[in-house]
C-alpha positions, 0 to 999 in steps of 0.5 A, a space after each residue: 170652511 170648516 174652521 181649523 186649529 194649528 198647522 195643516 201636515 204637509 205630508 206629500 212628497 213635495 212641495 214640503 214644508 218650508 221652515 220659519 227661518 227661509 220664509 223670513 229669509 224670502 221676505 227680505 226687500 228684493 235688490 237690483 238683480 245687476 248690482 254687487 249685492 246681488 253679485 255676491 249673493 250669487 257667488 256665495 250661492 254657487 259656491 255653497 250649492 256644490 257640496 249639496 251635489 257632490 261636485 266640484 263643477 258648474 251647477 246652472 240654477 234656473 227659475 222653474 220646476 224640475 221638469 224645466 230642468 229635465 228639459 235644459 238636460 237633454 237639450 244641451 246634450 243631445 241631437 235629433 234622433 239620438 238614442 236615450 236609454 230609460 228604465 220604468 221605474 215609475 211615473 216621473 221616468 214616464 214623464 221624462 221619456 215622454 219629454 224625450 219622444 217630443 223633442 225628436 229623440 229616440 228612446 230605448 224604453 225598459 220596461 216595470 214593474 214599479 216596484 223597483 229601481 233600474 237595473 244595473 245589469 240590464 244597462 250593461 247589457 244594453 250598452 254592451 248589445 250598442 256595438 254602434 255607440 248610437 245610444 248617447 245618454 240613460 236617463 235615471 231617475 234617483 228616487 222617483 217620487 211616486 213609488 218610493 224606490 232608490 236606484 242604484 247609482 253608483 252601481 249602474 255608473 259601474 254598469 256603464 264602465 264595465 261595458 266600455 260605452 261613452 254615454 253619459 248617464 243623466 239623473 233626476 235627483 228631484 226627490 233625494 238631493 239634501 236628503 238621500 246620500 248622492 255624489 255626482 263627481 264621484 259617482 261619475 254623474 254628467 248632468 243631475 237634474 234637481 229642484 228646490 220644493 223639496 229636500 232642499 226646503 224651498 218653495 216651487 221655484 228653482 231648478 238646477 243641473 249640475 254638469 260633468 267636464 264630459 256633458 259642457 264638451 258634448 254641449 258644444 256639439 249637441 244640436 237639440 234647440 235650445 235658447 232659454 235652457 242653453 248651458 253656456 250664457 249662465 255659466 258664463 254670467 254666472 262667473 261676475 255672479 250674475 244671469 242672463 235672465 231676470 232671476 228669482 231673488 227672493 228664492 235665492 234669498 230662500 236658498 241660501 238660508 237653506 243651504 246654511 241650515 243644512 250645513 249647520 246640521 251636517 249632509 251626513 246628519 241629514 242622511 242619516 236622520 231622512 233614513 232613520 226616519 224612513 225604517 220608522 216609518 216602514 216599521 209602521 207600515 208593515 206592524 199594521 200589515 200593510 206592505 211597503 210598495 219597494 220591493 226591493 230592501 236594496 233601495 228603500 226611499 229615504 224620502 217618501 214611503 210608498 204603502 199598498 193597499 190590501 185588495 179592495 181598499 181604496 187609497 184615495 178614500 184613506 187619504 180624504 178620510 186623514 186630511 179632512 179628519 186631520 187636516 193631514 195632506 199624504 201623497 195620491 198614487 199617480 198613473 197606474 198606482 192611482 186608487 192602489 198606494 198612498 204616500 206619506 212624505 218624510 223629507 225636508 224641516 222633519 222631526 221624529 215627533 213630527 213623524 209620530 204626528 203623520 203616523 198616528 193620523 196614518 192608523 187613526 186613519 186607515 182604522 176610520 176607513 175600515 181597513 182591517 190593520 194592527 194597531 201595534 204598528 205606531 208603536 213599531 215606529 216608536 221603538 225605531 224613534 226611541 232607539 235613536 
C-alpha cells in the first residue's frame, strides 16, 4: 500500500467531508434512548432541523439511507395501482421510478436527456390532460446528483397549481438540502426526502421526510404496505422526544452539531458560499475548454459540477490518475454517463482553498491523462474566488 501524507481529498458529491467537531460530537458516550436526556436531545433536534427544510411542520428522522426516505415518501401517501409522474433527469430519478414500479405503482415517465431538470411546462401539460385525476403524485429530484442539474421546484409547484390538479409534490433533496436554497412550505412541497451525508455534513445513516398537512391526510387513507416506514408511530413518539425503534443515537449527536454549524454561518450565507464555489468550478471547466453537463443556465447545481469529456477521452481514466497521483476522489459517471463525465463535489464543509486545491488537482490530472485543455482554467476559477 502506498504511504500517503496529508488528508485525502474527498470531492465526490457525497458522502462529503465530515467536520472534526461533528466527529467529536459523534464520539460521545451513547445514552439511554428511553431516558430524559435523550428525550431532550430529540426535542431540540426536531426544532432545530425545521429551518433547514424551510418548514414549520413535522420532520421524520429514520436510521436509514436516502433510499429509505424515498420509500417512506411513497408508501405513506399512495395506494397500489396509483399513478405517479416522474421525469428522467438522471440516474437517481430513474432509480426512484424503479422503486415506484416495484411497490406496485404505475409510472408516467417523461423521457429526458440528463442535461435538463424537470420541465414545469411538461408537468402542467401532463396534469391538465389527466381529467380523472388518476395521477396522485409528482416526483421530482431537486438536485440530480448524477448530473449537476437542479430542477426549479417553485416553478413546478406553480405549474401544478395552474393546472388545478390535486397531485402531491414529492421532492428528493438528498444532494441539495443544506447546500442549495430550499423552501418546503413556501414552495408547497408535500414530502421532502433528504439524507445526512451531503450538505448536512454527517456520515451516511440518517434520512428524513418533511411532511405537509396534505401529505399527512393522504397517509391516513394510503394502502401501500408499511410498517417501519409508517410516519404516524414516529410522529407520535416524537411528541415525547422518543422513537418507536432504536435510533442512531450517536448520529443524532452529530446532527445537532452540524445544525449548530449551519445556524452559526447562517443559511443564506451557506447557500451563497455554495453558489460561489459552483460558479468558480464552472469557470475552470469552461476555461479548460471543456463542457459543463448541465445545459440550462437556470439549473446549474450549487452542490456539484459534472464535466463532459471530449469524444475519445475516458473520464474514468482521468479519475484513476487523479486518485493515484494526488489522493483525490472524484465522482464517477453513473448509468448512461459512465465513462463520459466525472463529477466534482463542492458541497458541505468546504472553503476557497479546498476548492482551489481540488481544481488544481483536476487540472493536473487532465494534463497527465492527455486531455487537451487550456491551462487558464484554474486561473479563471481563482479570479472568481478573489472577487468575493
